[in-house]
Every structure is written in C-alpha cells, then in structure tokens.
VOGU-3710 file (C-alpha; in Angstrom, 3 decimals, decimal comma):
1> maairrgvad> 162,081/69,816/94,983  160,248/71,647/97,466  157,857/72,889/94,688  157,613/69,124/93,113  156,340/68,038/96,486  153,892/71,252/97,462  153,212/69,884/93,252  151,979/66,553/94,163  149,904/67,561/97,663  147,925/69,448/95,748
11> iaafralepi> 146,790/67,307/92,438  145,846/64,341/96,168  144,449/67,274/97,499  141,887/68,197/95,077  140,139/65,183/95,032  138,823/66,042/98,461  137,035/68,931/95,972  135,926/66,707/92,934  131,864/66,829/94,669  132,173/70,359/94,675
21> cwrapsahnt> 133,706/70,820/90,796  130,762/68,110/89,679  127,819/71,333/90,200  129,447/72,270/86,402  126,168/72,794/83,933  126,164/70,375/81,383  123,337/69,950/78,478  120,263/67,492/79,543  123,076/67,274/82,950  124,758/63,864/81,454
31> qpwrldhrpe> 127,888/64,976/83,113  130,249/63,540/80,582  133,365/64,468/81,715  136,169/61,945/83,568  138,925/62,748/85,965  142,054/60,274/85,637  144,392/61,289/88,786  148,254/60,797/87,861  150,762/60,935/90,816  152,089/64,587/88,384
41> airvgwdpad> 148,551/65,879/86,921  144,449/65,254/86,160  144,145/64,254/82,897  140,562/65,319/82,298  138,440/63,574/79,637  135,003/62,426/78,761  133,014/59,048/78,781  131,191/59,383/75,238  128,060/57,533/76,864  127,252/60,917/78,572
51> alpaadrsgr> 127,352/62,872/75,261  124,403/63,433/72,986  125,079/61,980/69,833  122,003/63,193/68,287  121,329/66,508/69,508  124,602/67,891/70,089  125,982/65,984/66,353  128,977/69,121/66,232  129,516/68,450/69,500  129,130/72,387/70,516
61> dlwlslgafv> 128,221/71,211/74,159  130,250/68,387/74,607  133,262/70,900/74,354  131,002/73,585/75,964  130,374/71,537/78,676  133,990/69,981/79,633  135,154/74,123/79,313  132,374/75,027/82,387  134,412/71,451/83,731  137,719/72,805/83,695
71> etclvvaada> 137,283/76,038/84,813  134,927/75,608/87,829  137,916/72,899/88,889  140,513/75,636/88,489  138,233/78,054/90,914  137,831/75,147/92,842  140,955/74,429/93,353  142,007/77,956/93,712  139,163/78,626/96,419  141,560/76,081/98,669
81> glrlefvadh> 144,764/77,398/98,688  145,628/74,392/95,568  148,255/75,437/93,132  146,483/74,367/89,722  146,485/75,071/86,059  144,773/73,825/83,291  146,774/72,237/80,165  144,809/71,594/76,410  145,966/68,428/74,396  142,840/67,429/73,146
91> sarrrrvgwl> 142,954/63,898/71,639  139,197/62,774/70,107  141,079/58,928/69,669  142,270/59,621/74,097  138,816/61,299/74,774  140,839/63,303/76,269  141,184/67,908/76,517  144,078/67,849/78,523  145,711/68,589/82,439  145,436/69,697/85,718
101> rpaadryhtv> 148,969/70,435/86,241  151,344/71,673/89,660  151,207/76,064/89,168  153,425/78,148/89,967  151,256/80,271/91,506  147,326/80,054/92,117  144,992/80,148/89,745  144,013/84,180/89,408  139,734/84,358/89,241  137,347/86,652/91,368
111> fdaagvrgrr> 135,138/83,552/91,743  134,852/80,934/94,775  133,404/77,579/95,289  130,900/78,807/97,346  129,322/80,595/93,737  130,173/77,335/92,659  128,181/75,812/94,599  125,348/78,574/94,487  125,409/79,358/90,773  122,093/77,505/88,995
121> thrgrfsagp> 119,387/77,207/85,901  115,779/78,229/86,757  113,707/77,814/84,413  110,393/79,326/85,989  109,048/83,701/86,047  112,127/85,837/86,303  111,406/89,746/87,706  113,658/91,623/85,307  116,673/90,737/82,800  120,196/92,171/83,370
131> paelvgtldg> 120,788/95,750/83,418  123,494/96,836/80,499  126,387/97,649/82,606  126,395/93,788/82,919  125,755/92,691/79,818  129,065/94,843/79,470  130,600/92,944/82,122  129,526/89,499/80,493  130,859/90,506/77,422  134,392/91,335/78,631
141> iarevdatvr> 134,368/88,646/79,653  134,028/86,533/76,641  136,183/88,746/74,170  139,053/87,263/76,904  138,386/83,886/74,510  137,983/86,406/71,246  133,885/85,905/72,089  131,142/88,301/72,403  128,311/88,450/74,560  125,388/89,529/72,289
151> rvpdadllpr> 121,231/90,542/73,743  118,721/89,554/71,018  116,730/93,269/70,436  114,027/90,856/68,625  112,311/89,532/70,850  108,995/89,136/69,216  110,232/86,684/66,229  111,662/84,369/70,190  109,007/82,599/70,278  107,887/81,538/66,805
161> llrladrhly> 111,327/80,668/66,153  111,679/78,477/69,862  108,416/76,579/68,390  109,872/75,992/65,972  113,084/74,377/66,790  110,841/71,840/69,852  108,593/70,482/67,087  112,412/69,842/65,068  113,212/68,237/68,222  110,137/66,509/68,534
171> adpavvgelr> 109,975/65,552/65,360  114,042/63,636/65,718  113,300/59,962/67,539  117,122/60,209/67,782  117,012/63,375/69,804  113,979/62,280/71,462  115,692/58,976/72,728  118,253/60,976/73,386  115,693/62,747/75,633  113,786/59,946/76,832
181> hwlrldpahp> 116,620/58,262/78,332  118,381/61,637/80,606  114,430/62,378/81,572  114,165/61,752/85,093  109,723/62,426/85,388  109,695/59,845/88,322  110,818/60,072/91,379  111,990/56,320/91,627  113,595/56,671/89,256  116,597/54,846/89,469
191> dyradgltdr> 119,069/58,239/88,825  116,256/60,512/89,768  118,807/61,751/92,493  122,047/61,982/90,128  121,803/63,112/87,280  119,576/63,728/84,015  116,223/66,226/83,675  113,966/65,621/86,882  110,673/66,874/86,782  111,017/68,899/89,454
201> clglsrieat> 114,212/70,890/87,616  111,718/71,318/84,831  109,384/72,692/87,149  106,400/69,971/86,312  103,239/69,542/88,146  103,187/66,184/88,629  100,162/65,515/85,760  102,164/66,478/83,641  105,377/64,731/84,743  103,035/61,910/84,621
211> glraaltayp> 101,774/63,200/80,709  104,391/63,936/79,199  106,563/60,447/80,560  102,866/59,054/79,223  103,707/61,099/75,272  107,384/59,647/75,357  106,276/56,155/75,879  103,515/56,673/72,439  105,905/58,818/70,557  106,664/55,677/68,138
221> vlrrlglprl> 102,886/54,996/67,231  102,394/58,683/67,754  104,966/61,164/65,569  102,984/60,388/62,511  100,387/61,857/63,576  101,094/65,393/64,465  103,041/64,660/68,014  105,904/66,496/67,824  103,669/69,823/67,487  101,398/69,074/69,991
231> lataagnplg> 104,691/68,676/72,488  106,159/71,628/71,075  102,473/73,700/72,408  103,120/71,913/75,112  106,073/72,988/76,520  104,249/76,330/76,422  106,442/79,927/75,652  109,387/80,258/78,530  110,103/83,801/76,790  106,737/84,755/78,121
241> lggavlvlvg> 108,117/83,654/81,476  110,419/87,624/81,230  114,023/88,393/81,623  116,281/88,549/78,540  117,815/85,958/76,295  121,953/86,892/76,215  123,728/84,604/72,868  127,237/84,063/73,523  128,687/84,711/69,919  132,434/82,366/69,518
251> pavtdpttrv> 135,629/83,247/67,166  135,524/83,412/63,574  137,492/80,109/63,383  137,258/77,664/65,992  137,624/73,657/66,910  137,383/71,611/70,119  139,881/73,495/72,252  138,708/76,930/71,240  135,003/75,340/72,297  136,542/74,274/75,629
261> gcgralmriw> 137,404/77,921/75,963  134,608/79,739/75,893  133,132/76,743/77,455  135,490/78,186/80,654  134,055/81,544/79,589  130,748/80,806/80,048  131,428/79,219/83,598  132,698/82,458/84,136  129,723/84,424/82,806  127,479/82,256/84,532
271> lalhaaglaa> 129,335/83,063/87,464  129,007/86,137/87,280  125,338/85,787/86,799  124,895/84,597/89,758  126,564/87,010/91,333  125,013/89,965/90,644  121,721/88,129/91,979  120,652/86,423/88,465  120,241/82,554/87,252  120,280/81,707/83,546
281> hplsqlvdep> 117,561/78,783/81,601  119,038/77,660/78,726  117,749/77,529/75,060  120,560/75,481/73,592  117,559/74,132/70,916  117,478/78,140/69,250  121,078/76,845/67,983  120,029/73,383/67,558  118,052/73,493/64,309  120,080/75,108/61,310
291> tsrdalgavl> 116,293/77,097/60,497  116,456/78,673/64,186  120,183/79,047/64,069  120,233/80,517/60,653  117,532/83,387/62,036  119,175/84,454/64,585  122,226/84,650/63,063  120,541/87,149/60,784  119,269/88,907/63,534  122,386/89,690/64,989
301> gvpaerllhv> 124,425/89,683/62,009  126,352/86,811/62,082  127,207/83,678/60,944  125,200/80,784/62,380  127,633/77,964/63,063  129,380/80,953/65,269  126,516/81,144/67,497  127,833/79,130/70,545  124,828/79,168/73,349  121,530/81,148/73,792
311> arvgrptgpv> 119,673/81,796/77,485  117,185/83,678/78,948  118,542/85,133/81,537  117,113/87,268/84,630  116,331/87,610/88,823  114,379/84,565/90,375  110,782/86,095/90,977  110,870/82,355/93,332  112,563/79,322/94,795  115,167/77,760/92,739
321> vwsdrriggg> 115,477/73,562/92,562  118,839/72,328/92,543  119,677/69,582/90,111  121,291/66,566/91,204  124,815/65,207/90,820  127,097/61,770/91,232  129,624/61,338/93,943  132,585/63,022/92,349  134,341/59,928/91,079  131,397/59,832/88,629
331> drgggvpasp> 130,020/56,681/90,094  125,663/56,043/89,205  124,876/54,999/92,181  123,737/58,405/93,889  123,848/62,343/94,096  126,949/64,442/96,579  125,898/64,767/99,784  122,617/66,501/101,021  123,830/70,152/100,827  122,849/72,425/98,209
341> l> 126,453/71,746/96,262
//
C-alpha cells in the first residue's frame, strides 16, 4: 500500500517538472508530444497538428522526437528523486506511444535536469569537431538500442548533397507550406516565444529574415522561375562552419516503437555532447531527400532506409541562441518562464 501511495505521489509531483521536459528537441521545434495525467500513470502521445506529414512522410522525425521527449522525462524525474519508468504501448489510432508509470526505483542515468536545460542546437561556427573517443562513447550509447553512430568520412561530397537536398525541399510546395507555418521570422509573430524556428535560432539578420519572408510569401508565383534553386543557394554551406558530420544508423528492422527507442538514445547522445561542451546542428534534409539519402548510405556502406539522423557536431565559438518552448501543458499562449530552460 505504501508503494502505491508513493507511486501516485510521484505521478502527481511530475506535473511541476513538465516545463523542463519540454526542452526536448523536435523537428521545426513543433513540440508534438502530449501528456495525459491519470492517477496511476501518464499517457505519452502526440498531436497530429504538430506533425510534419509533408516533410516527414515516414514519421521518422516524429518518433525520434517522441523518444527524445520520453528520455527527457525520465532524466528530469530521476534528478528530482521520482521513481518513474516508461512502458512502450504504441497505438497509431489512439496517437499513443506508451506510459510513464511508477517504478520500484529511479531511472538509472548519468544525466540530469541541468543538462536538459543546457542542451542546445547551434547553427553557427564550430572550433572543432568531436574527438574520436567521444564518437566512440556516442556509438556505445547507440548500440544500446542496436543502432550505431558513424562519422561521415567523405566531407567533400556533403556540400553537394546538401545543396541537392535543399533544392528538393524548396521545390515541394507542401514542404514549403509546412516550413512557412513553423517559421517565426518576426518578433511580432504571436508564437514567436512559444515554438517554431525563429530568425534568432536560424542565425538570420533582420534583412535576411525579411528577405526570406518575402520570398516565401511570393513562392506560388516564383517557384517556376527558379526560386527553389535561389533559396537553396541563399541557405549557404553550413558545413563550411566547422565540426564533423555524424549519422545515427538505426537497426536493420524498425517500427515506430523501435524508432521511439532510437529517439531515447539520440537524446542521450545529445546530452553526452552537451556534457563535453559540444552542440549539434541537425541536417535532416540529407535523409529526407531520396537521392542524397541513397548517396550518404552508399558512402557509409549501409542501406539508406536505416539512416535516422544527421547532424553537424562541434564546439560552438560564439553565443548560443536558446529556442523557446510552450508552457508545459502544451498551451500556445507563451513560452516557459524566462530562464534559459
């Protein structure tokens, strides 16, 4: 009976920690996860309004984001002394991936809430990439879920593949429509401090942000006049800003539950990078576009469908801009309190 009471108390206490848990990463910073509190457990699900059906047709980024959120919840709960575990229970119809339930002991992890708060994405310059021993540590984390971390050896090929992937992205009206929906290029945008991709996080000047907003507004007219190629060129070459490109290669056989597990491992990888003073810049377009994905798979010697995540990784040379989050319950009316969560 005492264990039941303690479990119910831990479930209730977790609600106050949710604003920290929302620091988990997601594609376009859509924050698709949703928590439904029950007296005996917390249901972990997602809102399809915050998915990316055009850019993420396979659901790969959705499952990785949900897994990263689950891992974040467990780390934050353990740091607060709460005993919670995750039980996978995927249901596409019910939009559920599983449950956070009372456990006999705290989740075993070397990470903490401070790392969750501090972890960041950085699209600027890196002074150096990860040392070989750290890449080995990250690979060890991935192998816990039968995945691997690989460093891309052919750096000369990547800029061409990135330009190809960017042109593919900007040539698809549905993908561009999703991007426009989640871009926050003006501080006057009602969700500027809540979600999406801001001009600050993208490293855009005011002039650059205004130009991008104008180009995307005119996209229906200018697409046939070569706008996709122009936008891809304007995106520049982030690979020239230093760092190394790491790829998360998934297991041979995957389903949504497996990919949620890979997302949990990916979150541990990001937290390990942060602990080493490094940051990541996701380059998801390299695995979204079929030609660039196939070429990257050939370079690594693995089937292209196993490529789950690509990021440029290194030590930031300048200040990092923090992305905003909604209030823990998923309200769209604002971000979390004004500390760098």
